[in-house]
One Martini backbone bead per residue (centre of mass of N, CA, C, O) as a GRO file, in nm:
protein
   69
    1UNK     BB    1   0.096   0.037   0.024
    2UNK     BB    2   0.054   0.360  -0.036
    3UNK     BB    3   0.005   0.717   0.009
    4UNK     BB    4  -0.272   0.720  -0.196
    5UNK     BB    5  -0.394   0.484  -0.013
    6UNK     BB    6  -0.599   0.264   0.122
    7UNK     BB    7  -0.769   0.025   0.176
    8UNK     BB    8  -0.827  -0.144  -0.113
    9UNK     BB    9  -0.724   0.099  -0.295
   10UNK     BB   10  -0.839   0.361  -0.184
   11UNK     BB   11  -0.850   0.674  -0.251
   12UNK     BB   12  -0.788   0.947  -0.061
   13UNK     BB   13  -0.947   1.162  -0.219
   14UNK     BB   14  -1.219   1.016  -0.201
   15UNK     BB   15  -1.242   1.022   0.105
   16UNK     BB   16  -1.223   1.327   0.144
   17UNK     BB   17  -1.466   1.406  -0.030
   18UNK     BB   18  -1.674   1.241   0.125
   19UNK     BB   19  -1.637   1.389   0.396
   20UNK     BB   20  -1.712   1.671   0.294
   21UNK     BB   21  -1.996   1.607   0.188
   22UNK     BB   22  -2.112   1.489   0.448
   23UNK     BB   23  -2.059   1.742   0.619
   24UNK     BB   24  -2.243   1.931   0.453
   25UNK     BB   25  -2.505   1.778   0.495
   26UNK     BB   26  -2.504   1.795   0.804
   27UNK     BB   27  -2.492   2.104   0.819
   28UNK     BB   28  -2.759   2.154   0.668
   29UNK     BB   29  -2.941   2.003   0.864
   30UNK     BB   30  -2.865   2.179   1.106
   31UNK     BB   31  -2.970   2.441   0.986
   32UNK     BB   32  -3.264   2.351   0.967
   33UNK     BB   33  -3.305   2.296   1.268
   34UNK     BB   34  -3.230   2.577   1.385
   35UNK     BB   35  -3.460   2.715   1.176
   36UNK     BB   36  -3.727   2.546   1.178
   37UNK     BB   37  -3.711   2.349   0.936
   38UNK     BB   38  -3.795   2.130   0.720
   39UNK     BB   39  -3.717   1.791   0.659
   40UNK     BB   40  -3.638   1.606   0.420
   41UNK     BB   41  -3.662   1.273   0.363
   42UNK     BB   42  -3.392   1.242   0.213
   43UNK     BB   43  -3.213   1.361   0.438
   44UNK     BB   44  -3.298   1.169   0.662
   45UNK     BB   45  -3.212   0.911   0.517
   46UNK     BB   46  -2.917   0.986   0.474
   47UNK     BB   47  -2.850   1.013   0.775
   48UNK     BB   48  -2.917   0.723   0.851
   49UNK     BB   49  -2.722   0.581   0.658
   50UNK     BB   50  -2.464   0.712   0.763
   51UNK     BB   51  -2.493   0.608   1.054
   52UNK     BB   52  -2.494   0.305   0.993
   53UNK     BB   53  -2.227   0.291   0.841
   54UNK     BB   54  -2.051   0.403   1.068
   55UNK     BB   55  -2.119   0.189   1.279
   56UNK     BB   56  -2.030  -0.060   1.116
   57UNK     BB   57  -1.740   0.027   1.060
   58UNK     BB   58  -1.650   0.060   1.360
   59UNK     BB   59  -1.719  -0.228   1.443
   60UNK     BB   60  -1.525  -0.359   1.247
   61UNK     BB   61  -1.267  -0.231   1.356
   62UNK     BB   62  -1.293  -0.333   1.643
   63UNK     BB   63  -1.307  -0.638   1.575
   64UNK     BB   64  -1.039  -0.655   1.403
   65UNK     BB   65  -0.857  -0.488   1.652
   66UNK     BB   66  -0.896  -0.606   1.952
   67UNK     BB   67  -0.601  -0.783   1.966
   68UNK     BB   68  -0.435  -0.538   1.886
   69UNK     BB   69  -0.104  -0.380   2.019
   0.00000   0.00000   0.00000
C-alpha cells in the first residue's frame, strides 16, 4: 500500500471528498434544524444511512483490531 491509497486501494482523495460532502450534508441538516425548517425525507434518510454505515464500519474496525496492540 502506498501513500495515495487506503485499505483495498481506495484513493485517499476519494475518501477526503466523501468526508467533505458528508460533512456539508450534515451541516445543512443542522442549519435546517436550527432554523426550525422542515427536513426533507431524502435528507433524513441520507442521515440515517450515513449513521448506520458509520456505526457498522466502526464496529468492524473494533472487531477486526480488538486483539491487536
